[in-house]
Structure formats: C-alpha cells, structure tokens
N, C-alpha and C positions, 0 to 999 in steps of 0.2 A: 745817506743810507738809502739803498734801493728799496723799491716797493716789494712787499712780500706776499700780497694777495694776488692770486692769478685765477683765471677761469679754468675749470677742469676740461681736459679733452673730452670729446663726445664719447669715445670708447670707454674711458674711465667712468664718466657719469652714467653710462648705460649699465656698466657692471655694478655700480652702487645701487642703481634702481633695481637691477635684477636681484640683488641681495634682499631687497624688501618684498618684491613680488614673487620671485621664484626661489623658494627655500629648499625644495626637493622636487623630484619628478612629479609627484601628485599636484604640486602647485602649477606647473606648466600645463598639465592635463586639464585642470580646472579652467584655466584661462582659455585654452584652445576650444574646449567643448562649449563654454559660454559664448564664444565668438560664433560658433556654428549655430547655436540656438538663436542668437541675434540675427543671423543671416536668413532666418526663416526656414531652416532645414527641418524636415520631419523624419529623416533617416540618417542616423549618426553612428559611425563605426569607429571604435577605438582599438588600436593594435599596439602592444608593447612587447619589448624583449629586454631581458636582464633587468626586470623591475623598472623599466623606463630609463635606465642608465645608458643603454646602447641605442634604443629606438623608442620613440613615441610617434605614433601616426594617428591623425584624426581625419576621417573622410566624411564629408557631408554633401547633401544635395541641395544646399541653400542657393542664394541668389548669385553667388560668385562675385568676382571683382573685375573691373576694367584694368587695362594696362597701367594707367596712372595710379589707381587705387591700390593695386598690388604692390607697387613700389612705395607709395606713401605709408602703407600700413606698418612698415618697419621703422618709420621715423618716430621720435619721441613726441608725445602729446598730440599725435595725429589720430583723430577720432571722427566718426560720423554721427555721434550722439549729442555732442555739445556744440552750440553756436554762440551762446552768451551765458553769463553767470547765472541768470534766472533759470536756465535749463537744468541746473544742478538740483532744483527742488521740484522737478517734474519728471524724474527718471523712472522708467519702468523696464529698462533693458538691463542686461547683466554687466557687460563691459562698457566703460565710458571714459576711462582715464586716458587711454591711448598710450599706455606704457607696456602692456603685456608682450606684444610682438617684438618691440624694440628690446625689451629685457631678455627675452628668450634668444633672440638672434645674437645678443652680445656674448652669450656663454655656451653656444652650441653651433653645430652645423645644421642649417635649416634649408629645406627645399619646399617651395610653395608652388602648387599647381592649381590654377583657378581658371574658371570660364563662366561667363554669363550665358543665359539661354539664347539671347539675340546675337551673340558673337559666333563667327565661324571658327575661329581659332582661340585657344586660351593662352595663358601666360605662364611661363616657368621662370622662377627666380631662385638662385642658389646663393646663400649667404654663409660666411664663416666669421664669427667674432665681429659682427656688425659691418663687415666688409662684403659688398656685393661681388661675387665671383663671376657670375654671368646671368644674363636675362635674355630670353628668347621666346618667340611664339611657338606653340606646339598644339597638336591635336589632343585635347584632354576632355574628360567628362564634365558635364554641367556640375557646378558647385565648386567646392574647394577641398584640396587634400594637402595637408601639412605634415612633413616628416621632420622630426627633431632628433638628430643623432649626436651621440657623444656629449651628453649634457655635462656642463662644468669642465669641459676638456681644457680650457685655458685658465681655470681657477682650481688647481689641484687641492688646495686647502679645503675648499668647500666640498669637493668630491670625496675627500677623505672623511668628512664628517657624516656622510651618508651611512645609514645603517645597513644591515644585511638585506638581501633580496626579499626575504620573507616579511620583514618589517616594512620595507618600502612598498611592497605589494599590498599590504594591509592598508596603508595610507592611501594608495591609489584606489583601492576598492571603496574606501570610505567616501572619497570625493565623487567617485562614479555613482555610488548609491544616492548621495545627496542630490546630484543633478537629475538622476533618473526619477527620483521621487517627486521632484518639483515639476516634472514635465511628463506625466503618464501618457499624454497624447502623442509623444514622439517615440519612434522605434529606436532602440539602442542595442548595440551588440558590443561585446568586450572580449578580445582575444589576447591571451597571454601565452607566449612561446608556442604559437600555433594551435593552442587549444581554446575553444570558446567557453568562457566562464559564464557569460550572461547572454541570453537571447530574449529581449524584452519587446514584445509587440505592443502596438498601441492598445491601451486598455484603460480601465477605471483605476482610481487611486487604490482601492482595496486590492484589486488584482495585482497591481504593481508591488504593493507591500508584500503580498504572499509570494510573488515570484522572486523578490529580492531576498527574503528572509526565511522562506520555507513554507510548505503546505500546512504545517501545524499552527501557523499564525492565523489561519482562517477563523478559528474559534476563539481567538484571544482579543479580537478587535471590538471596540465600542465606538460607534460614530458620534462625532461632535459637530454641532452646527448652531451658529448664533449670528443673528443679523441685528446690527444697531446703527444709529446715525453716526457713530464714531468710527467703527470698524466692523468687518465681517470675519467670522471665524468658522472654519470647517476643517475636517480631518478625522483622525482616529486616535483613540487612546487604548492602552492595554488594560486588561482586567487585573486587579490587584494580586490575585494568586499566581500570576505568571511574571511578576516583577523579578528582575535580576539584580545581581550585586554590582554590576557595572553600568556606566552611563551611556554605553555605546549606541543604544537604540532610542535616542531622544533627538527629535528634529523640529526646529522652528523655521518657518519660511515666512518672510514678510515681503509681500508682492512678488512671490515666487523666488525670492533670494534667500538662500540658507544663511542663518545668523546664529551666533552664540550669545545668549543673553541670560546670565544668572538671575536677573530680576524676574523675567518671565518664567524661568524654570521654578523659581520659588513659588510663584502663583499656582502652578500646576501641582507641585508637591503639597502645597497647603490644601488644595482640594482633595487630595488623597489622605489627609490627616485622619489617623485612628483606624484606617482600613488597610494600611500597607504594612507588610512585615518589616521588622527592624532592619536597617542597613541595606535596603533594596531600593531599586529605582524602576519605575514603570516605563513601558514603551509609550511614546507618543509621536505622532506625525501631524503637526498642526500648521495650518496655513492662515495667516493674518493678512487680510486685504485692507489697506488703509490709503488714504489720500497721500500721494508722495510729498505734498507740501507740508504735511504734518510730521515728517520725519527727516532726518539728515543721515544719509548713508555714506557721506564723504568724510568719514572720521577714521578710517583705517585703510592701509594699502591693499589688504586682501578683501575689503568690503564685507567682513563678517561681523561687524559691530554697527549698531544703529542708535541714534539718539531720537527720543520721542518728545513731542511737544507736550503731551499730557500722559505721562507714564502711569500715574496713579489710576486714571480711568481705565487704561488698557489692562492693568493688573487686576482690577476688580471685575471687569467683564470676562477676562480669560478664566479667572478662578471660578466665577459663577457658572460659566458654560461647561467647564469640566465637571464641576460638582453636580450639575443638573443631569449630565449624561450618565454619570456613575449611578445616580439615583434611579434614572429611568430604565437603564439597560442592564445594570449589574446588581445593584443592591436590592432594588425593589422592582422587579420586572413587571411591566404592565400586563393586565389581563383584559381580554375582550369579553365583557359580561353579556353582550348581546347574543353571542353565538360561540359555541365551542366547536372547533373544527373537527374534533374527533366524532361528533354526532351529526355530521352533515347528511349522512345517508338516512338518518331517522327523520331529519327535518324535511327533506325532499325525497321520499321513497320512490323507487321505481315502480311502475305498474306491475302487479302480480297476476299470474294466471289463476284460474279457479282452483281452489284447494280441494283435493280429494281426501276424505277421511279414511285412514287405513282400517281394514277389518281384521279381526283376530278370531280364529276358530279354536275352541277348546272343549274338553269333555268335563262337564261339571261333576260326574260321578267317579273321576279318577282318584285312586288312593294308592300311593306307592307302597304302603305297608300291608295291603290286602293280598294274602297268599291263596285266597280261594276257600279257606276253611270257614265253615259256618260260625257265627259269633258265639252261639251257645256252646260249642265244643272247645273254645279257646281257653287256655290256662295261662296264668301270669305268676311269676315269682319275683319277689323284691329282695334286694340285698339286705343283709341284717343291719348295716349301718343306716339304711333309710328307715327301717322299721323302728329302730330305737333312736329317735332323733335327739332325745333329751339325755341319753346316757353318756357320761364323761368318764374316761378311764381314771381309775384311782391312782394316787401318788404320781400324777403326771409331772408335778413340779420338780421331782427328784431327777428328771432327765437333765436339768440344767445346773445341778449342783456339782461342785468340785470339792472333793474331800481335801482336808489339810494335807493328807499323805500324798495325794496325787499332785497337789500344788508344789509341795516340797520337792517331789521327784522331777517336776518339770523345770524348776529353777536351779537344781543342783547338777553340776557337771562332775561325773565320776572320773577318776584318773584313768580307768580302763577305757573310757569312751572318748578320750582326747585324741581323736583322729584328725585328719586334715580338715574334714567338713566341720567338726565342732570347733576347730581353731579359727575358722573363718567366721562362724557365728559369734564366737566370744568377742566382746568389745575389747579394744586395746586399753592398755593401762594408762596411756596418755591420749585423751580425746583430742580431735582436731580443734584448732583455734577457731573461735567464733568471731565473725565480723558482722557489722550491722550497717544498714543503710538509713540515711536521714533524708526524707522526702525524695527518695530515688535519685539523689544528686551527689551526696557525699558518703564516703565509706569511713566507718569508725573502727579503729583497730587499737586494742589495748597494748601498751608497752610497759616496761618496768618502771619508767619514771612518770607515766601518766597515760595519755592516749594520743593518737594521730587522727587528723581529719584529712581525707584525700578526696580531691575533686576528680570524680570518676571520668568525666569527659576529657579534662586536661591530661590526666594520666594516660588514657588510651591514645590520645593524640601524640604524646611524647613517645610512647612505645612504637606506634606505627611509623612515625617520622624517622626514628633511628633505624628501624627495620628497612624502610624504603630507601633510605640513604645508602645502606649497606648493599642493597640489591642493585642500585644504580652504579655504585662503584665497581661491583663485580659483574654487572650485566647478566645477572642470573635470577631474574624475577620468575617466581613460580606461578604458572598460569593454570586455571581450571577451565576446561572447555565448556562452552555453552551447548546445552542439548538442542536448543533452537536458536541459532544465531540471529541476533537482532540488528536491524538497520537503523542508523541514526542520520537524519537529514539536518545538515548544518548550514548556517549562513556562509556565504562565500569567504568572508574574512576569517571565520572560525575554521573553515576547511583548510585555508592556507596556513593558519596557525598550527593545526594538527600536523600538516606536512612538515612544518619546521621542527616540531618537537617529537616527531614520530619515533626516532631512535630511543629517546628517553622514556616515552610511553611504553614502548615494547620492553625495555629493560625493567619496568615496574611489573610486568606480567600481562599487560593488555595485548591482545592480538587483533589488530585492525587491518582491513584491506579496503582500498577505495572501490567504490561502485558507482559510476556515473560522475557527474561534475561536482556535486556537493554532498555526496553520500558515502558513508563508511559502513561496512559490515563488521560487527563485533563478534569474533569467533571465540574469544576467551577474555577473562578478566583475572586480576590477581587472586591467588588462592585464598587469601585471608579475608576477602570481601564476600560476606555471606548475606543472603536475603536482601539483595540490593538490585535495583534496576540498572542494567548496563548503560542504557542511553542517558539516564538521569545522572549517573555518576560521572560520565564523560563530560556532559554539559556543565555540571557544577565544577568539575576539575578545570575546564577552560575558563569559566567565569572567575574563579578564585585566582587562577594564574594571571589573568589580565588585570585583576584588581590589586595585585601586590605591587607596592611602590618602593619596596626596600631595594635600593641599588646595590647593597652589599651582598645580597644573595645571588648565587649563580642560577642558571636555568634549571639545573637538576635539583638544587635545594628548594626552589620555588615549586617545582612539580611535586617533590616529596611532601612539602608542607601542605600544599593544596589537597593532595590525595588523603593525607592523614586527617585533615580537618573534616573532610567529607565522609570518610569511611569509619570514623570513630563512633563509639557508642555515645548517645546524647543524654543530656539531663532529662530525667524522667524515666529512664530505662531501668526496669527492675532486674536485679541480679540475685542469684542464689549464692549460698556460702562458698561453693566451689568456684564459681565465676569470680567472686570477689578475691578469693585467695590467689587464683591464677593471675588476676590483674595486678595484684600487689607484688607477687613474685617477679613478674615480667617488668614491672616498673623499676624495682630496685636492681634489676640487671642492666638498666640503661646507664649510659655515661653521665647524663644530666637528669636524674630523676626528680630533682626539686624544682626545676624551672619549666614552665609551660612554653608552648611555641610563641605565645605573645609576650613572653618575658615576665609573667606573673607566677606566684608560687603554686605548686601542685600539692604540697603537703604542709599542713600547719600542725605543730606539736604543742600540746597543752600539758604542762607538768602538774603533778599533784600539789606542789607548792603554790602554783597559780590558782588552782581550784580552791585550796585552803584559804588563800587571801581573799578570793571572791566571796567566800562564805564567812569571812571575818574571824578566822581562827587559824592557828599555826599547826604545823605538823606535829 
C-alpha cells in the first residue's frame, strides 16, 4: 500500500493560511496598515474601490525596503520582528508572524512599490496568486505603496461569501477606526470611491475620538488614568447618560494593539453598575500598557486575543480606575473651594478712577395737584360709598339664590326648544365607554365576560409596526415637513449604514439629504411621529437596527420594528379616555393584536369566573 500523507504545495498552503488571516477586505487592510505603522510611517493613506473587492491601496512614508526584502516579504514566515523563540514574549510591534503578505499575495493581484531613503531607485514587484509576474527597478517615492486588486479572484467560493458593499465598507471603517485610535500621532486619510471619508491630522487622543465619531462626543468623554507597578491605564470612557444599545464604541488596546476581551469588558461594565440604563453599553477607549513578558499575544491568527499572567489583578485595577474616574468627573464633580472662577474680577479688581458723585437738582415746593387756588377757597366732595363705610345693602344674599322654579326651568328641555343646538347639549342615551389606566402602564377595559388588561406600549408598538410595514410595501410613507430642518452628525459607519437603507427610510416618511462627509439634513419625518427630536429618533433607529440579531427578519421588517419601538408611547405616559379608546380601536384593527413585537402577549383577559374563584366564591 502506497503512502497517503503528502506535503501540501506552497500555493495551497498559502491559500489555507489566507483563509485564517484574510477573511474579508477589512482583514487585508488591517495587515497592510499595521505593516506601514511598523515601518515607522507617520503619514498613511488608504484607498479602496468596490468596498475593497476591486482595489485596496495603502501608501506610507515609512522606511521602505531593499530589493531583497521586497522579494522576501512575500515568503511565508518571513519577518523582521522575530529572531528566536524568546522574542515572542518581547513584542511591541503589530505584525510579526510573517504570514500577511504571503496570504494576501496568494488570493489577489498584488503590486508592491517600495524605496528606501538612501536608495536612488526603488523596486516594483507584481504577483498573481503567489506567482511573481515581474520585478524591476523604478523611480518611486520614499516609503511603500501596495495595491491589492481582485481579492479572492482565484477562490470564488470565498468571494461569494462576502456581503454587500455597504456591509463590507462598515467592516473596513471599523478596522480603520481601531488603528487610527491606537495611533493618534500618525496622519491618516481614507478615500472610498474617490471621496475622502476621513482626514485625521496628528492630534491628541481626545481630538482623534471626536474626529472619528463626531463633534458631539466632545462633551461625552471622561478621562481615565491609572499608574501601577503591574500596568498603566489611560484613555476615555463615556458618561452613562450617553450609553447606546450596541457595543460598537468599545475599544481595548494592550500595548497599542486592539484586542477583544469579554473579561476586561466585564470589569468596565461592573464599574458602571447601578448608574447605567438597562440594556445599554457605554463608550470606552482604554489603553493598557503592560510588560510584554506578562502576556501572550500569539494565541490567535488575527492577534485580537491575549492571555495574561495575572488576569485577576488586571481586572481589579481596571475596574477601580474606571469607577474612580466616574466618581471624580461625572457622579461627583470636584469643586475648587479655594477660588471660584466666576469671581476672579472681585478678587483682583482693576484700579478704578476717582468716583464722581452725581448731583440732582429738584424743587422742594413742587406740588402736581396745586392749581394755584388759595387753600382757604378749596372745596372737597366725597362719594357716598366712602361716607357710609359701615352701611351694607339689605337682602344682599338673595342675589345668589336660585328659586326652585328657575332650577326646574334650567334642567327641563321643552319640545319646542329641541333645536340643533339643544340636541348637541343633550347627553346621548348611551354614554361613551369608560377606560382606566393602572400606573400609567396598562389600560383596563370592561367586557361582557370580565375585563381586559392591555399593555399600552406593546399595543402602540404593534399598531405602528403594521402601519410602517404597509407603508414600506407601498412606498407611500406620509411625511411632515420640518419648519427648521435639523442636521445630524453621524459616525462614518452609521453614515454608510444610512446610505444603504436610505430607500427604506424614505419609504417610511423620512426626508434626508447628505450634507458633507458624515452629515445629513432632516427635512421631514413620518407624519405619525409627534413631539419627537428628529436627530434622536434617527440615531435610535440606527442603534436598534444594528442591535437586532433576528436573521429571519428582512431589512424592511427590521426598520419597521426599530421605528415602531422608538416612536411608540412609553410606560408612564398618561392617556385620557379618548386616547385610550382610539388606541384600543386601532389595536383590534391590526392583523395580530394579541402578540407584541417581542412575542409576548399584549392583552390579558380575566373572566368573572376567575375573579369569583380568587374571592373564594362561585358565580
């Protein structure tokens, strides 16, 4: 029997490695940008087309490569970061495995242009599917430029698994933001389809956060800083009132490397205990600086997971640092009792000129009622009501008495007087049905067999959901124009998401138009949304849309569900009898009035028999 175990060809091995390292265009961008940072670049430009499927280009002004290094960088396990096994526990650079360039070259058309400062000519290498097509010297700029074209061209199955351009663009933006946050001292620019999405100059960490997520984040940030013998922590956390329903704005960096760590996330969430709204997640951008020998980053191909030597100590220090910052800067702001800045001018007054006392001239004998007549010749007359101060009209109380005859006339409607006006005043023979609220949450309605309890919020959500679904199917959402159009500044990922779902948002009744790179102007909102902030409803709509994980729902159903939840009346809203009656009428006109959007009951019926049994007696 012949041997059955064989060595894999290099091309197949590279494609297998590519499956681990390069899962989508965002993965390739992460590896290329990290290589540019390791090359010492302080100016990095990212260019993509077709969400990275057609073109990914990273241009940097780093140290560049020699002819030999340019060729070797495409070989597997070729790296400048590792010389011996002990080096794995002293790593402070981004890439070190030596697999990224080989993996990318195995599944795409790659062109590398690189030059060192001391060289007169640079090197150009073209590779297709791990095969070098040509290599030649050329006049190129200092640094390195890498173009990756037609990603997964030779693995159609992997290419077919890629999502829509909008989804892939969001993943690219996420990776770009992580790298840009970790290196605020580097200039970054990001161009998509010829449009510049980000232009990030060298700046502080707080300015970088604001530039990435929007100017409104300037007032949401609380600084964190802790120095210990085990590790150092610095960064920013968000104020509890600005927490969102999604986890998208939570970043951990260990030695400037982005990581995903549920254990550390639990430490931060524990620090927010009792001050965070339910089912919300705060913003945090936290940097942990620790001795590389105390951690192991070589546990995952994408290097986003880390093992710690003393994870319990790290947990306790992180939780304590976040909790202290919340107490100092948010919950109990510190006051300077030595000096109040509002009274600085009183503490150190400016020298004043000599004060001149103003003089006033007046006539002490002036009398406005003096007509010139001598006092002895004046006569005065007083009204009779003043002369008789103690006289009270007799029988004054009869003014407020109503005779029995008059009362009867007022309450009796004569047949001759049954005009249209009197018919309106006359109460109907069958008065309107009365409804009652319990704790401004539930509506009680009497029925023949007992009574119903209706969850007012769940009922209104069901009504709006079916209404929005119908509008989306017919593309006839009714919109009300805003008297003063409002602008909303979104994060780049949210801006891309709005572009993806803009037709559906328009069908619901929203009228949006882009204004700048990450801003929309809201000209109108659905007509049924009253007393609501346009910017807030759109932000909540996007957060709920991203937070829904039900794969069975279509894009339109997710939007209708999100908008219904945010636009519905909430628990605690007081309703009058007419509003309750209208809500119940609209609820029973729905196709599924008994089931809420979360699959729970909207209506609970309690019969007279059940009540009698509770009181221990039969009907």
